[in-house]
A tleap script that builds the chain and sets N, CA, C and O, in Angstrom:
source leaprc.protein.ff14SB
mol = sequence {
  NMET GLY GLU SER ALA GLY SER GLN SER VAL
  CYS ILE HIE LEU ILE SER PRO LEU SER ALA
  GLY LEU PHE HIE ALA SER ILE MET GLN SER
  GLY PRO CYS ASP ALA VAL ASN MET LEU ARG
  ASP LYS SER PHE ALA TYR SER THR ALA ASN
  ASN LEU ALA LEU LEU PHE GLY CYS ASN MET
  THR ASN SER SER GLN GLN LEU ASP CYS LEU
  ARG ALA VAL SER SER THR ARG LEU CVAL
}
set mol.1.N position { -38.866 111.607 2.417 }
set mol.1.CA position { -39.580 110.607 3.184 }
set mol.1.C position { -38.620 109.466 3.494 }
set mol.1.O position { -37.799 109.086 2.659 }
set mol.2.N position { -38.733 108.929 4.696 }
set mol.2.CA position { -37.922 107.792 5.071 }
set mol.2.C position { -38.683 106.870 5.999 }
set mol.2.O position { -39.435 107.326 6.861 }
set mol.3.N position { -38.490 105.570 5.823 }
set mol.3.CA position { -39.147 104.568 6.658 }
set mol.3.C position { -38.067 103.719 7.308 }
set mol.3.O position { -37.092 103.342 6.657 }
set mol.4.N position { -38.236 103.421 8.582 }
set mol.4.CA position { -37.301 102.620 9.364 }
set mol.4.C position { -35.933 103.313 9.408 }
set mol.4.O position { -35.826 104.425 9.926 }
set mol.5.N position { -34.882 102.668 8.869 }
set mol.5.CA position { -33.559 103.297 8.875 }
set mol.5.C position { -33.567 104.582 8.060 }
set mol.5.O position { -32.835 105.524 8.365 }
set mol.6.N position { -34.397 104.619 7.021 }
set mol.6.CA position { -34.533 105.840 6.226 }
set mol.6.C position { -35.093 106.983 7.051 }
set mol.6.O position { -34.779 108.150 6.818 }
set mol.7.N position { -35.926 106.633 8.017 }
set mol.7.CA position { -36.482 107.642 8.914 }
set mol.7.C position { -35.376 108.292 9.738 }
set mol.7.O position { -35.391 109.501 9.967 }
set mol.8.N position { -34.425 107.486 10.178 }
set mol.8.CA position { -33.295 108.053 10.923 }
set mol.8.C position { -32.449 108.943 10.023 }
set mol.8.O position { -31.903 109.950 10.473 }
set mol.9.N position { -32.341 108.569 8.744 }
set mol.9.CA position { -31.602 109.415 7.804 }
set mol.9.C position { -32.291 110.762 7.634 }
set mol.9.O position { -31.631 111.800 7.583 }
set mol.10.N position { -33.620 110.745 7.547 }
set mol.10.CA position { -34.379 111.997 7.463 }
set mol.10.C position { -34.118 112.831 8.716 }
set mol.10.O position { -33.928 114.044 8.630 }
set mol.11.N position { -34.110 112.188 9.862 }
set mol.11.CA position { -33.865 112.888 11.125 }
set mol.11.C position { -32.493 113.555 11.124 }
set mol.11.O position { -32.355 114.695 11.569 }
set mol.12.N position { -31.486 112.855 10.628 }
set mol.12.CA position { -30.140 113.430 10.564 }
set mol.12.C position { -30.157 114.707 9.729 }
set mol.12.O position { -29.532 115.703 10.094 }
set mol.13.N position { -30.880 114.673 8.600 }
set mol.13.CA position { -30.982 115.884 7.778 }
set mol.13.C position { -31.682 117.009 8.538 }
set mol.13.O position { -31.309 118.175 8.409 }
set mol.14.N position { -32.691 116.662 9.324 }
set mol.14.CA position { -33.430 117.683 10.065 }
set mol.14.C position { -32.566 118.395 11.102 }
set mol.14.O position { -32.753 119.585 11.356 }
set mol.15.N position { -31.626 117.675 11.699 }
set mol.15.CA position { -30.813 118.276 12.757 }
set mol.15.C position { -29.464 118.795 12.266 }
set mol.15.O position { -28.762 119.490 12.999 }
set mol.16.N position { -29.100 118.458 11.025 }
set mol.16.CA position { -27.796 118.864 10.512 }
set mol.16.C position { -27.825 120.280 9.946 }
set mol.16.O position { -28.669 120.594 9.107 }
set mol.17.N position { -26.916 121.129 10.395 }
set mol.17.CA position { -26.833 122.473 9.826 }
set mol.17.C position { -26.466 122.441 8.337 }
set mol.17.O position { -26.792 123.367 7.596 }
set mol.18.N position { -25.788 121.375 7.904 }
set mol.18.CA position { -25.399 121.262 6.499 }
set mol.18.C position { -26.601 121.058 5.579 }
set mol.18.O position { -26.510 121.313 4.379 }
set mol.19.N position { -27.724 120.601 6.128 }
set mol.19.CA position { -28.930 120.371 5.330 }
set mol.19.C position { -29.908 121.541 5.388 }
set mol.19.O position { -30.969 121.497 4.765 }
set mol.20.N position { -29.557 122.576 6.127 }
set mol.20.CA position { -30.457 123.733 6.275 }
set mol.20.C position { -30.786 124.326 4.908 }
set mol.20.O position { -29.899 124.595 4.097 }
set mol.21.N position { -32.080 124.523 4.674 }
set mol.21.CA position { -32.543 125.126 3.434 }
set mol.21.C position { -32.708 124.171 2.269 }
set mol.21.O position { -33.183 124.576 1.208 }
set mol.22.N position { -32.328 122.911 2.439 }
set mol.22.CA position { -32.437 121.945 1.341 }
set mol.22.C position { -33.823 121.320 1.230 }
set mol.22.O position { -34.199 120.839 0.161 }
set mol.23.N position { -34.581 121.322 2.314 }
set mol.23.CA position { -35.890 120.659 2.335 }
set mol.23.C position { -36.939 121.616 2.883 }
set mol.23.O position { -36.644 122.422 3.765 }
set mol.24.N position { -38.155 121.532 2.367 }
set mol.24.CA position { -39.232 122.350 2.930 }
set mol.24.C position { -40.227 121.501 3.713 }
set mol.24.O position { -41.093 122.041 4.400 }
set mol.25.N position { -40.111 120.178 3.617 }
set mol.25.CA position { -40.972 119.267 4.381 }
set mol.25.C position { -40.274 117.916 4.466 }
set mol.25.O position { -39.390 117.606 3.667 }
set mol.26.N position { -40.681 117.126 5.438 }
set mol.26.CA position { -40.126 115.779 5.564 }
set mol.26.C position { -41.147 114.872 6.226 }
set mol.26.O position { -42.039 115.324 6.944 }
set mol.27.N position { -40.993 113.581 5.968 }
set mol.27.CA position { -41.852 112.573 6.593 }
set mol.27.C position { -40.944 111.497 7.169 }
set mol.27.O position { -40.096 110.938 6.473 }
set mol.28.N position { -41.139 111.220 8.449 }
set mol.28.CA position { -40.418 110.131 9.110 }
set mol.28.C position { -41.447 109.075 9.488 }
set mol.28.O position { -42.408 109.362 10.202 }
set mol.29.N position { -41.241 107.851 9.004 }
set mol.29.CA position { -42.204 106.786 9.249 }
set mol.29.C position { -41.503 105.597 9.905 }
set mol.29.O position { -40.516 105.086 9.375 }
set mol.30.N position { -42.004 105.164 11.038 }
set mol.30.CA position { -41.529 103.952 11.722 }
set mol.30.C position { -40.068 103.998 12.130 }
set mol.30.O position { -39.369 102.988 12.049 }
set mol.31.N position { -39.614 105.125 12.554 }
set mol.31.CA position { -38.243 105.192 13.030 }
set mol.31.C position { -38.090 106.317 14.030 }
set mol.31.O position { -38.705 107.372 13.875 }
set mol.32.N position { -37.280 106.107 15.054 }
set mol.32.CA position { -37.110 107.136 16.074 }
set mol.32.C position { -36.157 108.234 15.616 }
set mol.32.O position { -35.340 108.030 14.718 }
set mol.33.N position { -36.269 109.358 16.224 }
set mol.33.CA position { -35.348 110.462 15.936 }
set mol.33.C position { -34.320 110.549 17.062 }
set mol.33.O position { -34.075 111.618 17.621 }
set mol.34.N position { -33.739 109.424 17.373 }
set mol.34.CA position { -32.679 109.396 18.390 }
set mol.34.C position { -31.372 109.033 17.700 }
set mol.34.O position { -30.912 107.894 17.766 }
set mol.35.N position { -30.809 109.981 17.064 }
set mol.35.CA position { -29.631 109.758 16.232 }
set mol.35.C position { -28.369 109.457 17.030 }
set mol.35.O position { -27.275 109.434 16.465 }
set mol.36.N position { -28.497 109.229 18.307 }
set mol.36.CA position { -27.326 108.998 19.154 }
set mol.36.C position { -26.461 107.877 18.595 }
set mol.36.O position { -25.244 108.031 18.492 }
set mol.37.N position { -27.069 106.751 18.231 }
set mol.37.CA position { -26.284 105.623 17.736 }
set mol.37.C position { -25.644 105.899 16.387 }
set mol.37.O position { -24.615 105.308 16.060 }
set mol.38.N position { -26.235 106.782 15.602 }
set mol.38.CA position { -25.676 107.096 14.296 }
set mol.38.C position { -24.530 108.093 14.396 }
set mol.38.O position { -23.750 108.231 13.453 }
set mol.39.N position { -24.418 108.778 15.503 }
set mol.39.CA position { -23.411 109.820 15.638 }
set mol.39.C position { -22.246 109.415 16.539 }
set mol.39.O position { -21.461 110.266 16.958 }
set mol.40.N position { -22.132 108.140 16.832 }
set mol.40.CA position { -21.020 107.674 17.665 }
set mol.40.C position { -19.719 107.770 16.877 }
set mol.40.O position { -19.730 107.857 15.649 }
set mol.41.N position { -18.611 107.754 17.588 }
set mol.41.CA position { -17.331 107.855 16.902 }
set mol.41.C position { -16.817 106.488 16.459 }
set mol.41.O position { -17.385 105.451 16.801 }
set mol.42.N position { -15.734 106.510 15.692 }
set mol.42.CA position { -15.183 105.295 15.105 }
set mol.42.C position { -14.735 104.297 16.170 }
set mol.42.O position { -14.886 103.090 15.979 }
set mol.43.N position { -14.192 104.772 17.279 }
set mol.43.CA position { -13.721 103.855 18.322 }
set mol.43.C position { -14.885 103.070 18.921 }
set mol.43.O position { -14.725 101.902 19.276 }
set mol.44.N position { -16.060 103.702 19.037 }
set mol.44.CA position { -17.242 102.993 19.527 }
set mol.44.C position { -17.649 101.903 18.538 }
set mol.44.O position { -18.007 100.798 18.946 }
set mol.45.N position { -17.596 102.209 17.243 }
set mol.45.CA position { -17.947 101.222 16.218 }
set mol.45.C position { -16.991 100.032 16.269 }
set mol.45.O position { -17.429 98.884 16.192 }
set mol.46.N position { -15.692 100.296 16.397 }
set mol.46.CA position { -14.718 99.211 16.485 }
set mol.46.C position { -14.943 98.366 17.730 }
set mol.46.O position { -14.879 97.138 17.667 }
set mol.47.N position { -15.200 99.004 18.842 }
set mol.47.CA position { -15.445 98.288 20.092 }
set mol.47.C position { -16.675 97.392 19.982 }
set mol.47.O position { -16.650 96.238 20.410 }
set mol.48.N position { -17.750 97.928 19.405 }
set mol.48.CA position { -18.976 97.154 19.233 }
set mol.48.C position { -18.734 95.962 18.318 }
set mol.48.O position { -19.186 94.854 18.608 }
set mol.49.N position { -18.023 96.182 17.213 }
set mol.49.CA position { -17.725 95.095 16.271 }
set mol.49.C position { -16.862 94.026 16.928 }
set mol.49.O position { -17.094 92.835 16.720 }
set mol.50.N position { -15.877 94.427 17.713 }
set mol.50.CA position { -15.020 93.452 18.391 }
set mol.50.C position { -15.796 92.645 19.419 }
set mol.50.O position { -15.577 91.440 19.551 }
set mol.51.N position { -16.695 93.285 20.145 }
set mol.51.CA position { -17.523 92.556 21.109 }
set mol.51.C position { -18.413 91.541 20.410 }
set mol.51.O position { -18.586 90.424 20.897 }
set mol.52.N position { -18.981 91.923 19.268 }
set mol.52.CA position { -19.804 90.998 18.492 }
set mol.52.C position { -18.955 89.833 17.993 }
set mol.52.O position { -19.383 88.680 18.044 }
set mol.53.N position { -17.761 90.136 17.515 }
set mol.53.CA position { -16.862 89.088 17.029 }
set mol.53.C position { -16.513 88.110 18.148 }
set mol.53.O position { -16.518 86.898 17.932 }
set mol.54.N position { -16.216 88.615 19.322 }
set mol.54.CA position { -15.906 87.742 20.457 }
set mol.54.C position { -17.088 86.849 20.810 }
set mol.54.O position { -16.914 85.676 21.141 }
set mol.55.N position { -18.277 87.405 20.736 }
set mol.55.CA position { -19.488 86.652 21.044 }
set mol.55.C position { -19.638 85.431 20.139 }
set mol.55.O position { -20.138 84.391 20.568 }
set mol.56.N position { -19.200 85.563 18.878 }
set mol.56.CA position { -19.329 84.466 17.922 }
set mol.56.C position { -18.019 83.720 17.695 }
set mol.56.O position { -17.893 82.963 16.733 }
set mol.57.N position { -17.046 83.930 18.577 }
set mol.57.CA position { -15.793 83.195 18.502 }
set mol.57.C position { -14.868 83.656 17.388 }
set mol.57.O position { -13.996 82.899 16.960 }
set mol.58.N position { -15.037 84.856 16.922 }
set mol.58.CA position { -14.209 85.409 15.846 }
set mol.58.C position { -13.209 86.396 16.438 }
set mol.58.O position { -13.224 87.582 16.106 }
set mol.59.N position { -12.350 85.906 17.309 }
set mol.59.CA position { -11.445 86.799 18.037 }
set mol.59.C position { -10.059 86.870 17.398 }
set mol.59.O position { -9.046 86.793 18.093 }
set mol.60.N position { -10.019 87.016 16.070 }
set mol.60.CA position { -8.750 87.154 15.370 }
set mol.60.C position { -8.200 88.570 15.573 }
set mol.60.O position { -8.951 89.497 15.875 }
set mol.61.N position { -6.898 88.724 15.405 }
set mol.61.CA position { -6.313 90.055 15.515 }
set mol.61.C position { -6.366 90.796 14.183 }
set mol.61.O position { -6.287 92.024 14.157 }
set mol.62.N position { -6.498 90.073 13.092 }
set mol.62.CA position { -6.578 90.671 11.764 }
set mol.62.C position { -8.034 90.986 11.447 }
set mol.62.O position { -8.877 90.089 11.478 }
set mol.63.N position { -8.342 92.234 11.145 }
set mol.63.CA position { -9.739 92.629 10.933 }
set mol.63.C position { -10.355 91.966 9.705 }
set mol.63.O position { -11.559 91.709 9.694 }
set mol.64.N position { -9.565 91.681 8.674 }
set mol.64.CA position { -10.101 90.998 7.488 }
set mol.64.C position { -10.527 89.578 7.836 }
set mol.64.O position { -11.583 89.120 7.401 }
set mol.65.N position { -9.709 88.879 8.620 }
set mol.65.CA position { -10.063 87.525 9.054 }
set mol.65.C position { -11.289 87.561 9.957 }
set mol.65.O position { -12.162 86.698 9.867 }
set mol.66.N position { -11.346 88.556 10.820 }
set mol.66.CA position { -12.483 88.700 11.724 }
set mol.66.C position { -13.774 88.913 10.927 }
set mol.66.O position { -14.805 88.324 11.250 }
set mol.67.N position { -13.721 89.741 9.899 }
set mol.67.CA position { -14.880 89.993 9.056 }
set mol.67.C position { -15.292 88.728 8.312 }
set mol.67.O position { -16.482 88.425 8.227 }
set mol.68.N position { -14.330 87.985 7.771 }
set mol.68.CA position { -14.639 86.720 7.094 }
set mol.68.C position { -15.313 85.749 8.050 }
set mol.68.O position { -16.271 85.068 7.683 }
set mol.69.N position { -14.811 85.689 9.278 }
set mol.69.CA position { -15.393 84.803 10.289 }
set mol.69.C position { -16.835 85.200 10.595 }
set mol.69.O position { -17.713 84.340 10.659 }
set mol.70.N position { -17.085 86.493 10.785 }
set mol.70.CA position { -18.447 86.961 11.075 }
set mol.70.C position { -19.389 86.703 9.908 }
set mol.70.O position { -20.556 86.368 10.113 }
set mol.71.N position { -18.893 86.855 8.689 }
set mol.71.CA position { -19.728 86.592 7.511 }
set mol.71.C position { -20.098 85.117 7.400 }
set mol.71.O position { -21.112 84.774 6.792 }
set mol.72.N position { -19.284 84.251 7.981 }
set mol.72.CA position { -19.548 82.812 7.925 }
set mol.72.C position { -20.534 82.348 8.997 }
set mol.72.O position { -20.995 81.208 8.953 }
set mol.73.N position { -20.861 83.209 9.951 }
set mol.73.CA position { -21.819 82.851 11.006 }
set mol.73.C position { -23.203 82.693 10.378 }
set mol.73.O position { -23.661 83.559 9.633 }
set mol.74.N position { -23.854 81.585 10.688 }
set mol.74.CA position { -25.171 81.321 10.097 }
set mol.74.C position { -26.218 82.304 10.620 }
set mol.74.O position { -26.116 82.828 11.729 }
set mol.75.N position { -27.210 82.530 9.793 }
set mol.75.CA position { -28.278 83.458 10.184 }
set mol.75.C position { -29.043 82.940 11.397 }
set mol.75.O position { -29.528 83.732 12.205 }
set mol.76.N position { -29.155 81.637 11.534 }
set mol.76.CA position { -29.864 81.093 12.701 }
set mol.76.C position { -29.090 81.370 13.986 }
set mol.76.O position { -29.696 81.601 15.033 }
set mol.77.N position { -27.767 81.350 13.922 }
set mol.77.CA position { -26.966 81.706 15.103 }
set mol.77.C position { -27.070 83.188 15.418 }
set mol.77.O position { -27.097 83.579 16.585 }
set mol.78.N position { -27.128 84.009 14.385 }
set mol.78.CA position { -27.224 85.449 14.602 }
set mol.78.C position { -28.522 85.828 15.290 }
set mol.78.O position { -28.549 86.731 16.126 }
set mol.79.N position { -29.592 85.142 14.940 }
set mol.79.CA position { -30.901 85.458 15.515 }
set mol.79.C position { -31.024 84.771 16.842 }
set mol.79.O position { -32.050 84.897 17.510 }
savepdb mol mol.pdb
quit
């Protein structure tokens, strides 16, 4: 059983050949079975993270500094 993000995890198991035969039933609650975003490649993840960093003025070339900068962004700014 999975709810929200857990529901997407259940979906991944349902479509993965590696999970075949491991489950006899599943429940997905409050989450779509559109695993497209979960199956993107690493370059897409880096691009998305860099765009987010630029949006908040964290345009450092060092990824550790960029992560520290993003972690310092207030929750009110994020929302």
